[in-house]
mmCIF file of the N, C-alpha and C atoms, coordinates in Angstrom:
data_MODEL
# 
_entry.id   MODEL 
# 
loop_
_atom_site.group_PDB 
_atom_site.id 
_atom_site.type_symbol 
_atom_site.label_atom_id 
_atom_site.label_alt_id 
_atom_site.label_comp_id 
_atom_site.label_asym_id 
_atom_site.label_entity_id 
_atom_site.label_seq_id 
_atom_site.pdbx_PDB_ins_code 
_atom_site.Cartn_x 
_atom_site.Cartn_y 
_atom_site.Cartn_z 
_atom_site.occupancy 
_atom_site.B_iso_or_equiv 
_atom_site.pdbx_formal_charge 
_atom_site.auth_seq_id 
_atom_site.auth_comp_id 
_atom_site.auth_asym_id 
_atom_site.auth_atom_id 
_atom_site.pdbx_PDB_model_num 
ATOM 1   N N  . MET A 1 1  ? 13.900 -7.233  -8.808  1.00 0.00 ? 1  MET A N  1 
ATOM 2   C CA . MET A 1 1  ? 13.161 -7.095  -10.115 1.00 0.00 ? 1  MET A CA 1 
ATOM 3   C C  . MET A 1 1  ? 12.423 -7.086  -10.367 1.00 0.00 ? 1  MET A C  1 
ATOM 4   N N  . ILE A 1 2  ? 11.042 -7.016  -9.891  1.00 0.00 ? 2  ILE A N  1 
ATOM 5   C CA . ILE A 1 2  ? 9.748  -5.838  -10.139 1.00 0.00 ? 2  ILE A CA 1 
ATOM 6   C C  . ILE A 1 2  ? 9.741  -4.741  -10.509 1.00 0.00 ? 2  ILE A C  1 
ATOM 7   N N  . MET A 1 3  ? 10.806 -3.554  -9.381  1.00 0.00 ? 3  MET A N  1 
ATOM 8   C CA . MET A 1 3  ? 10.712 -2.243  -9.440  1.00 0.00 ? 3  MET A CA 1 
ATOM 9   C C  . MET A 1 3  ? 11.810 -1.813  -10.459 1.00 0.00 ? 3  MET A C  1 
ATOM 10  N N  . LYS A 1 4  ? 12.871 -3.198  -11.124 1.00 0.00 ? 4  LYS A N  1 
ATOM 11  C CA . LYS A 1 4  ? 13.412 -2.448  -12.161 1.00 0.00 ? 4  LYS A CA 1 
ATOM 12  C C  . LYS A 1 4  ? 12.564 -2.138  -12.691 1.00 0.00 ? 4  LYS A C  1 
ATOM 13  N N  . ASP A 1 5  ? 12.311 -3.184  -13.672 1.00 0.00 ? 5  ASP A N  1 
ATOM 14  C CA . ASP A 1 5  ? 10.993 -3.039  -14.444 1.00 0.00 ? 5  ASP A CA 1 
ATOM 15  C C  . ASP A 1 5  ? 9.956  -2.125  -14.484 1.00 0.00 ? 5  ASP A C  1 
ATOM 16  N N  . LEU A 1 6  ? 9.395  -2.349  -13.430 1.00 0.00 ? 6  LEU A N  1 
ATOM 17  C CA . LEU A 1 6  ? 8.668  -1.263  -13.604 1.00 0.00 ? 6  LEU A CA 1 
ATOM 18  C C  . LEU A 1 6  ? 9.512  0.030   -13.445 1.00 0.00 ? 6  LEU A C  1 
ATOM 19  N N  . LEU A 1 7  ? 10.718 0.990   -13.503 1.00 0.00 ? 7  LEU A N  1 
ATOM 20  C CA . LEU A 1 7  ? 11.160 1.928   -13.613 1.00 0.00 ? 7  LEU A CA 1 
ATOM 21  C C  . LEU A 1 7  ? 11.571 2.236   -14.477 1.00 0.00 ? 7  LEU A C  1 
ATOM 22  N N  . LYS A 1 8  ? 11.958 0.926   -15.735 1.00 0.00 ? 8  LYS A N  1 
ATOM 23  C CA . LYS A 1 8  ? 12.000 1.133   -16.395 1.00 0.00 ? 8  LYS A CA 1 
ATOM 24  C C  . LYS A 1 8  ? 11.288 1.777   -17.637 1.00 0.00 ? 8  LYS A C  1 
ATOM 25  N N  . LEU A 1 9  ? 9.575  0.886   -17.587 1.00 0.00 ? 9  LEU A N  1 
ATOM 26  C CA . LEU A 1 9  ? 8.114  0.676   -17.566 1.00 0.00 ? 9  LEU A CA 1 
ATOM 27  C C  . LEU A 1 9  ? 7.768  3.154   -17.763 1.00 0.00 ? 9  LEU A C  1 
ATOM 28  N N  . MET A 1 10 ? 7.811  2.854   -16.465 1.00 0.00 ? 10 MET A N  1 
ATOM 29  C CA . MET A 1 10 ? 6.961  3.859   -16.060 1.00 0.00 ? 10 MET A CA 1 
ATOM 30  C C  . MET A 1 10 ? 7.766  5.301   -15.573 1.00 0.00 ? 10 MET A C  1 
ATOM 31  N N  . LYS A 1 11 ? 9.411  5.440   -15.399 1.00 0.00 ? 11 LYS A N  1 
ATOM 32  C CA . LYS A 1 11 ? 9.768  5.434   -14.705 1.00 0.00 ? 11 LYS A CA 1 
ATOM 33  C C  . LYS A 1 11 ? 9.095  7.544   -13.775 1.00 0.00 ? 11 LYS A C  1 
ATOM 34  N N  . PRO A 1 12 ? 9.369  6.710   -12.957 1.00 0.00 ? 12 PRO A N  1 
ATOM 35  C CA . PRO A 1 12 ? 8.324  7.305   -12.071 1.00 0.00 ? 12 PRO A CA 1 
ATOM 36  C C  . PRO A 1 12 ? 9.354  8.402   -11.266 1.00 0.00 ? 12 PRO A C  1 
ATOM 37  N N  . LYS A 1 13 ? 8.851  9.007   -9.935  1.00 0.00 ? 13 LYS A N  1 
ATOM 38  C CA . LYS A 1 13 ? 9.513  10.088  -9.170  1.00 0.00 ? 13 LYS A CA 1 
ATOM 39  C C  . LYS A 1 13 ? 9.755  9.231   -7.660  1.00 0.00 ? 13 LYS A C  1 
ATOM 40  N N  . TYR A 1 14 ? 8.680  8.146   -7.519  1.00 0.00 ? 14 TYR A N  1 
ATOM 41  C CA . TYR A 1 14 ? 8.839  7.767   -6.638  1.00 0.00 ? 14 TYR A CA 1 
ATOM 42  C C  . TYR A 1 14 ? 8.176  6.749   -6.883  1.00 0.00 ? 14 TYR A C  1 
ATOM 43  N N  . ILE A 1 15 ? 8.504  5.388   -5.695  1.00 0.00 ? 15 ILE A N  1 
ATOM 44  C CA . ILE A 1 15 ? 7.746  4.351   -6.460  1.00 0.00 ? 15 ILE A CA 1 
ATOM 45  C C  . ILE A 1 15 ? 8.162  2.984   -5.043  1.00 0.00 ? 15 ILE A C  1 
ATOM 46  N N  . GLU A 1 16 ? 7.420  2.230   -4.831  1.00 0.00 ? 16 GLU A N  1 
ATOM 47  C CA . GLU A 1 16 ? 7.232  1.390   -3.816  1.00 0.00 ? 16 GLU A CA 1 
ATOM 48  C C  . GLU A 1 16 ? 6.769  -0.039  -3.790  1.00 0.00 ? 16 GLU A C  1 
ATOM 49  N N  . VAL A 1 17 ? 7.893  -0.982  -3.553  1.00 0.00 ? 17 VAL A N  1 
ATOM 50  C CA . VAL A 1 17 ? 7.468  -2.064  -4.454  1.00 0.00 ? 17 VAL A CA 1 
ATOM 51  C C  . VAL A 1 17 ? 6.948  -3.348  -3.239  1.00 0.00 ? 17 VAL A C  1 
ATOM 52  N N  . TRP A 1 18 ? 6.225  -3.804  -2.216  1.00 0.00 ? 18 TRP A N  1 
ATOM 53  C CA . TRP A 1 18 ? 6.383  -4.404  -1.375  1.00 0.00 ? 18 TRP A CA 1 
ATOM 54  C C  . TRP A 1 18 ? 4.820  -5.807  -1.585  1.00 0.00 ? 18 TRP A C  1 
ATOM 55  N N  . GLY A 1 19 ? 5.791  -6.434  -1.664  1.00 0.00 ? 19 GLY A N  1 
ATOM 56  C CA . GLY A 1 19 ? 5.033  -7.953  -1.640  1.00 0.00 ? 19 GLY A CA 1 
ATOM 57  C C  . GLY A 1 19 ? 4.663  -8.434  -0.120  1.00 0.00 ? 19 GLY A C  1 
ATOM 58  N N  . LYS A 1 20 ? 3.290  -9.500  -0.142  1.00 0.00 ? 20 LYS A N  1 
ATOM 59  C CA . LYS A 1 20 ? 2.589  -10.414 0.800   1.00 0.00 ? 20 LYS A CA 1 
ATOM 60  C C  . LYS A 1 20 ? 2.861  -11.325 0.504   1.00 0.00 ? 20 LYS A C  1 
ATOM 61  N N  . PHE A 1 21 ? 3.390  -12.131 1.477   1.00 0.00 ? 21 PHE A N  1 
ATOM 62  C CA . PHE A 1 21 ? 3.240  -14.034 0.785   1.00 0.00 ? 21 PHE A CA 1 
ATOM 63  C C  . PHE A 1 21 ? 3.137  -14.694 2.092   1.00 0.00 ? 21 PHE A C  1 
ATOM 64  N N  . LEU A 1 22 ? 1.998  -15.242 2.163   1.00 0.00 ? 22 LEU A N  1 
ATOM 65  C CA . LEU A 1 22 ? 1.561  -16.373 3.084   1.00 0.00 ? 22 LEU A CA 1 
ATOM 66  C C  . LEU A 1 22 ? 2.528  -17.275 3.532   1.00 0.00 ? 22 LEU A C  1 
ATOM 67  N N  . PRO A 1 23 ? 3.381  -18.025 4.646   1.00 0.00 ? 23 PRO A N  1 
ATOM 68  C CA . PRO A 1 23 ? 3.624  -18.837 4.537   1.00 0.00 ? 23 PRO A CA 1 
ATOM 69  C C  . PRO A 1 23 ? 3.092  -19.802 4.366   1.00 0.00 ? 23 PRO A C  1 
ATOM 70  N N  . ARG A 1 24 ? 4.523  -21.087 3.890   1.00 0.00 ? 24 ARG A N  1 
ATOM 71  C CA . ARG A 1 24 ? 4.217  -22.067 3.423   1.00 0.00 ? 24 ARG A CA 1 
ATOM 72  C C  . ARG A 1 24 ? 5.843  -22.690 4.453   1.00 0.00 ? 24 ARG A C  1 
ATOM 73  N N  . GLY A 1 25 ? 5.416  -23.647 5.459   1.00 0.00 ? 25 GLY A N  1 
ATOM 74  C CA . GLY A 1 25 ? 6.273  -24.522 5.512   1.00 0.00 ? 25 GLY A CA 1 
ATOM 75  C C  . GLY A 1 25 ? 6.268  -23.662 6.709   1.00 0.00 ? 25 GLY A C  1 
ATOM 76  N N  . GLY A 1 26 ? 6.281  -22.615 7.318   1.00 0.00 ? 26 GLY A N  1 
ATOM 77  C CA . GLY A 1 26 ? 6.053  -22.300 8.035   1.00 0.00 ? 26 GLY A CA 1 
ATOM 78  C C  . GLY A 1 26 ? 7.359  -20.331 7.719   1.00 0.00 ? 26 GLY A C  1 
ATOM 79  N N  . ILE A 1 27 ? 7.832  -20.647 6.907   1.00 0.00 ? 27 ILE A N  1 
ATOM 80  C CA . ILE A 1 27 ? 8.363  -19.449 6.835   1.00 0.00 ? 27 ILE A CA 1 
ATOM 81  C C  . ILE A 1 27 ? 8.343  -18.291 5.350   1.00 0.00 ? 27 ILE A C  1 
ATOM 82  N N  . SER A 1 28 ? 7.460  -17.169 6.014   1.00 0.00 ? 28 SER A N  1 
ATOM 83  C CA . SER A 1 28 ? 6.956  -16.410 5.385   1.00 0.00 ? 28 SER A CA 1 
ATOM 84  C C  . SER A 1 28 ? 7.740  -15.355 4.702   1.00 0.00 ? 28 SER A C  1 
ATOM 85  N N  . ILE A 1 29 ? 7.883  -14.344 3.289   1.00 0.00 ? 29 ILE A N  1 
ATOM 86  C CA . ILE A 1 29 ? 7.758  -14.013 3.280   1.00 0.00 ? 29 ILE A CA 1 
ATOM 87  C C  . ILE A 1 29 ? 7.724  -12.135 2.437   1.00 0.00 ? 29 ILE A C  1 
ATOM 88  N N  . ASP A 1 30 ? 7.949  -11.479 2.865   1.00 0.00 ? 30 ASP A N  1 
ATOM 89  C CA . ASP A 1 30 ? 7.320  -9.863  3.020   1.00 0.00 ? 30 ASP A CA 1 
ATOM 90  C C  . ASP A 1 30 ? 8.282  -8.397  1.926   1.00 0.00 ? 30 ASP A C  1 
ATOM 91  N N  . PRO A 1 31 ? 8.782  -8.588  0.988   1.00 0.00 ? 31 PRO A N  1 
ATOM 92  C CA . PRO A 1 31 ? 10.139 -8.060  0.813   1.00 0.00 ? 31 PRO A CA 1 
ATOM 93  C C  . PRO A 1 31 ? 9.670  -6.413  0.449   1.00 0.00 ? 31 PRO A C  1 
ATOM 94  N N  . TYR A 1 32 ? 10.258 -5.637  0.588   1.00 0.00 ? 32 TYR A N  1 
ATOM 95  C CA . TYR A 1 32 ? 10.115 -4.021  0.471   1.00 0.00 ? 32 TYR A CA 1 
ATOM 96  C C  . TYR A 1 32 ? 11.178 -3.082  -0.137  1.00 0.00 ? 32 TYR A C  1 
ATOM 97  N N  . CYS A 1 33 ? 11.036 -2.882  -1.522  1.00 0.00 ? 33 CYS A N  1 
ATOM 98  C CA . CYS A 1 33 ? 11.922 -2.365  -0.939  1.00 0.00 ? 33 CYS A CA 1 
ATOM 99  C C  . CYS A 1 33 ? 10.685 -0.168  -2.095  1.00 0.00 ? 33 CYS A C  1 
ATOM 100 N N  . ASN A 1 34 ? 11.960 0.040   -2.420  1.00 0.00 ? 34 ASN A N  1 
ATOM 101 C CA . ASN A 1 34 ? 11.742 1.890   -2.959  1.00 0.00 ? 34 ASN A CA 1 
ATOM 102 C C  . ASN A 1 34 ? 12.513 2.289   -3.347  1.00 0.00 ? 34 ASN A C  1 
ATOM 103 N N  . TYR A 1 35 ? 12.062 3.888   -4.559  1.00 0.00 ? 35 TYR A N  1 
ATOM 104 C CA . TYR A 1 35 ? 13.332 4.472   -5.543  1.00 0.00 ? 35 TYR A CA 1 
ATOM 105 C C  . TYR A 1 35 ? 12.364 5.278   -5.203  1.00 0.00 ? 35 TYR A C  1 
ATOM 106 N N  . GLY A 1 36 ? 13.421 6.981   -5.040  1.00 0.00 ? 36 GLY A N  1 
ATOM 107 C CA . GLY A 1 36 ? 13.274 7.952   -5.003  1.00 0.00 ? 36 GLY A CA 1 
ATOM 108 C C  . GLY A 1 36 ? 14.195 8.013   -6.147  1.00 0.00 ? 36 GLY A C  1 
ATOM 109 N N  . LYS A 1 37 ? 13.412 9.342   -6.815  1.00 0.00 ? 37 LYS A N  1 
ATOM 110 C CA . LYS A 1 37 ? 14.277 10.609  -8.241  1.00 0.00 ? 37 LYS A CA 1 
ATOM 111 C C  . LYS A 1 37 ? 15.220 10.490  -7.358  1.00 0.00 ? 37 LYS A C  1 
ATOM 112 N N  . PRO A 1 38 ? 16.381 10.643  -8.102  1.00 0.00 ? 38 PRO A N  1 
ATOM 113 C CA . PRO A 1 38 ? 18.305 11.803  -7.342  1.00 0.00 ? 38 PRO A CA 1 
ATOM 114 C C  . PRO A 1 38 ? 17.912 12.861  -7.991  1.00 0.00 ? 38 PRO A C  1 
ATOM 115 N N  . ASN A 1 39 ? 18.090 12.687  -6.609  1.00 0.00 ? 39 ASN A N  1 
ATOM 116 C CA . ASN A 1 39 ? 18.081 14.759  -6.129  1.00 0.00 ? 39 ASN A CA 1 
ATOM 117 C C  . ASN A 1 39 ? 17.123 15.856  -6.700  1.00 0.00 ? 39 ASN A C  1 
ATOM 118 N N  . THR A 1 40 ? 16.134 15.051  -5.881  1.00 0.00 ? 40 THR A N  1 
ATOM 119 C CA . THR A 1 40 ? 14.860 15.338  -5.544  1.00 0.00 ? 40 THR A CA 1 
ATOM 120 C C  . THR A 1 40 ? 14.278 14.997  -4.154  1.00 0.00 ? 40 THR A C  1 
ATOM 121 N N  . GLN A 1 41 ? 12.428 15.882  -3.703  1.00 0.00 ? 41 GLN A N  1 
ATOM 122 C CA . GLN A 1 41 ? 12.455 15.274  -2.386  1.00 0.00 ? 41 GLN A CA 1 
ATOM 123 C C  . GLN A 1 41 ? 11.719 14.119  -2.438  1.00 0.00 ? 41 GLN A C  1 
ATOM 124 N N  . TYR A 1 42 ? 12.151 13.663  -3.712  1.00 0.00 ? 42 TYR A N  1 
ATOM 125 C CA . TYR A 1 42 ? 11.314 12.189  -3.613  1.00 0.00 ? 42 TYR A CA 1 
ATOM 126 C C  . TYR A 1 42 ? 12.554 11.114  -2.868  1.00 0.00 ? 42 TYR A C  1 
ATOM 127 N N  . GLU A 1 43 ? 13.511 11.581  -3.457  1.00 0.00 ? 43 GLU A N  1 
ATOM 128 C CA . GLU A 1 43 ? 14.670 10.946  -2.765  1.00 0.00 ? 43 GLU A CA 1 
ATOM 129 C C  . GLU A 1 43 ? 14.787 10.272  -0.925  1.00 0.00 ? 43 GLU A C  1 
ATOM 130 N N  . ASP A 1 44 ? 14.667 11.565  -0.753  1.00 0.00 ? 44 ASP A N  1 
ATOM 131 C CA . ASP A 1 44 ? 14.141 11.919  0.808   1.00 0.00 ? 44 ASP A CA 1 
ATOM 132 C C  . ASP A 1 44 ? 13.568 11.573  1.251   1.00 0.00 ? 44 ASP A C  1 
ATOM 133 N N  . MET A 1 45 ? 12.222 10.776  0.628   1.00 0.00 ? 45 MET A N  1 
ATOM 134 C CA . MET A 1 45 ? 11.011 10.623  0.980   1.00 0.00 ? 45 MET A CA 1 
ATOM 135 C C  . MET A 1 45 ? 11.262 9.654   1.418   1.00 0.00 ? 45 MET A C  1 
ATOM 136 N N  . ALA A 1 46 ? 12.396 8.865   0.177   1.00 0.00 ? 46 ALA A N  1 
ATOM 137 C CA . ALA A 1 46 ? 12.164 6.694   -0.025  1.00 0.00 ? 46 ALA A CA 1 
ATOM 138 C C  . ALA A 1 46 ? 12.994 6.463   1.079   1.00 0.00 ? 46 ALA A C  1 
ATOM 139 N N  . SER A 1 47 ? 13.626 7.912   1.580   1.00 0.00 ? 47 SER A N  1 
ATOM 140 C CA . SER A 1 47 ? 14.635 7.191   2.153   1.00 0.00 ? 47 SER A CA 1 
ATOM 141 C C  . SER A 1 47 ? 14.104 7.230   3.625   1.00 0.00 ? 47 SER A C  1 
ATOM 142 N N  . PHE A 1 48 ? 13.796 8.551   4.144   1.00 0.00 ? 48 PHE A N  1 
ATOM 143 C CA . PHE A 1 48 ? 12.859 7.551   5.131   1.00 0.00 ? 48 PHE A CA 1 
ATOM 144 C C  . PHE A 1 48 ? 12.104 6.819   5.085   1.00 0.00 ? 48 PHE A C  1 
ATOM 145 N N  . ARG A 1 49 ? 11.073 6.745   3.872   1.00 0.00 ? 49 ARG A N  1 
ATOM 146 C CA . ARG A 1 49 ? 10.469 5.464   4.573   1.00 0.00 ? 49 ARG A CA 1 
ATOM 147 C C  . ARG A 1 49 ? 10.793 4.219   4.587   1.00 0.00 ? 49 ARG A C  1 
ATOM 148 N N  . LEU A 1 50 ? 11.992 4.076   3.951   1.00 0.00 ? 50 LEU A N  1 
ATOM 149 C CA . LEU A 1 50 ? 12.465 2.204   3.821   1.00 0.00 ? 50 LEU A CA 1 
ATOM 150 C C  . LEU A 1 50 ? 13.029 2.093   5.800   1.00 0.00 ? 50 LEU A C  1 
ATOM 151 N N  . MET A 1 51 ? 13.344 3.669   6.116   1.00 0.00 ? 51 MET A N  1 
ATOM 152 C CA . MET A 1 51 ? 13.549 3.580   7.200   1.00 0.00 ? 51 MET A CA 1 
ATOM 153 C C  . MET A 1 51 ? 12.690 3.463   8.692   1.00 0.00 ? 51 MET A C  1 
ATOM 154 N N  . ASN A 1 52 ? 11.876 3.153   8.227   1.00 0.00 ? 52 ASN A N  1 
ATOM 155 C CA . ASN A 1 52 ? 10.593 4.250   9.014   1.00 0.00 ? 52 ASN A CA 1 
ATOM 156 C C  . ASN A 1 52 ? 10.128 1.842   9.096   1.00 0.00 ? 52 ASN A C  1 
ATOM 157 N N  . HIS A 1 53 ? 9.632  1.633   7.805   1.00 0.00 ? 53 HIS A N  1 
ATOM 158 C CA . HIS A 1 53 ? 8.863  0.886   7.506   1.00 0.00 ? 53 HIS A CA 1 
ATOM 159 C C  . HIS A 1 53 ? 8.961  -0.370  8.204   1.00 0.00 ? 53 HIS A C  1 
ATOM 160 N N  . ASP A 1 54 ? 7.742  -0.880  8.430   1.00 0.00 ? 54 ASP A N  1 
ATOM 161 C CA . ASP A 1 54 ? 7.500  -1.806  8.986   1.00 0.00 ? 54 ASP A CA 1 
ATOM 162 C C  . ASP A 1 54 ? 7.732  -3.245  8.657   1.00 0.00 ? 54 ASP A C  1 
ATOM 163 N N  . ILE A 1 55 ? 9.195  -3.864  9.575   1.00 0.00 ? 55 ILE A N  1 
ATOM 164 C CA . ILE A 1 55 ? 10.066 -4.884  9.534   1.00 0.00 ? 55 ILE A CA 1 
ATOM 165 C C  . ILE A 1 55 ? 9.506  -6.436  10.209  1.00 0.00 ? 55 ILE A C  1 
ATOM 166 N N  . TYR A 1 56 ? 7.870  -5.820  10.858  1.00 0.00 ? 56 TYR A N  1 
ATOM 167 C CA . TYR A 1 56 ? 7.062  -7.165  11.490  1.00 0.00 ? 56 TYR A CA 1 
ATOM 168 C C  . TYR A 1 56 ? 6.229  -7.341  10.844  1.00 0.00 ? 56 TYR A C  1 
ATOM 169 N N  . PRO A 1 57 ? 6.621  -8.692  9.734   1.00 0.00 ? 57 PRO A N  1 
ATOM 170 C CA . PRO A 1 57 ? 4.790  -8.995  9.341   1.00 0.00 ? 57 PRO A CA 1 
ATOM 171 C C  . PRO A 1 57 ? 3.455  -9.160  9.384   1.00 0.00 ? 57 PRO A C  1 
ATOM 172 N N  . GLU A 1 58 ? 2.280  -8.881  9.574   1.00 0.00 ? 58 GLU A N  1 
ATOM 173 C CA . GLU A 1 58 ? 1.567  -9.580  9.876   1.00 0.00 ? 58 GLU A CA 1 
ATOM 174 C C  . GLU A 1 58 ? 0.977  -11.612 10.435  1.00 0.00 ? 58 GLU A C  1 
ATOM 175 N N  . ARG A 1 59 ? 0.455  -11.688 11.628  1.00 0.00 ? 59 ARG A N  1 
ATOM 176 C CA . ARG A 1 59 ? 0.373  -12.997 12.291  1.00 0.00 ? 59 ARG A CA 1 
ATOM 177 C C  . ARG A 1 59 ? -0.573 -13.026 11.177  1.00 0.00 ? 59 ARG A C  1 
ATOM 178 N N  . VAL A 1 60 ? -0.401 -14.630 10.600  1.00 0.00 ? 60 VAL A N  1 
ATOM 179 C CA . VAL A 1 60 ? -0.868 -15.065 10.534  1.00 0.00 ? 60 VAL A CA 1 
ATOM 180 C C  . VAL A 1 60 ? -1.668 -16.581 11.163  1.00 0.00 ? 60 VAL A C  1 
ATOM 181 N N  . SER A 1 61 ? -3.136 -16.480 11.634  1.00 0.00 ? 61 SER A N  1 
ATOM 182 C CA . SER A 1 61 ? -3.399 -17.126 12.040  1.00 0.00 ? 61 SER A CA 1 
ATOM 183 C C  . SER A 1 61 ? -4.829 -17.912 11.188  1.00 0.00 ? 61 SER A C  1 
ATOM 184 N N  . ASN A 1 62 ? -5.007 -18.774 10.541  1.00 0.00 ? 62 ASN A N  1 
ATOM 185 C CA . ASN A 1 62 ? -6.470 -18.907 9.424   1.00 0.00 ? 62 ASN A CA 1 
ATOM 186 C C  . ASN A 1 62 ? -6.132 -20.190 8.703   1.00 0.00 ? 62 ASN A C  1 
ATOM 187 N N  . ARG A 1 63 ? -5.260 -20.669 9.721   1.00 0.00 ? 63 ARG A N  1 
ATOM 188 C CA . ARG A 1 63 ? -5.214 -22.524 9.699   1.00 0.00 ? 63 ARG A CA 1 
ATOM 189 C C  . ARG A 1 63 ? -5.603 -23.109 10.886  1.00 0.00 ? 63 ARG A C  1 
# 
């Protein structure tokens, strides 16, 4: 939803939105999405970045 709002406001060629939320109750969430303008090199870049995105969040050990 945040990325869709930013797309409307900014009309970027490429955008990447990544949330980092510390765990509460033992559950962490790190949402990620990206967008590349269709039929451009940015669409290919978005696909590449999504396929190579690190899906393993950092370990939080400050408790």
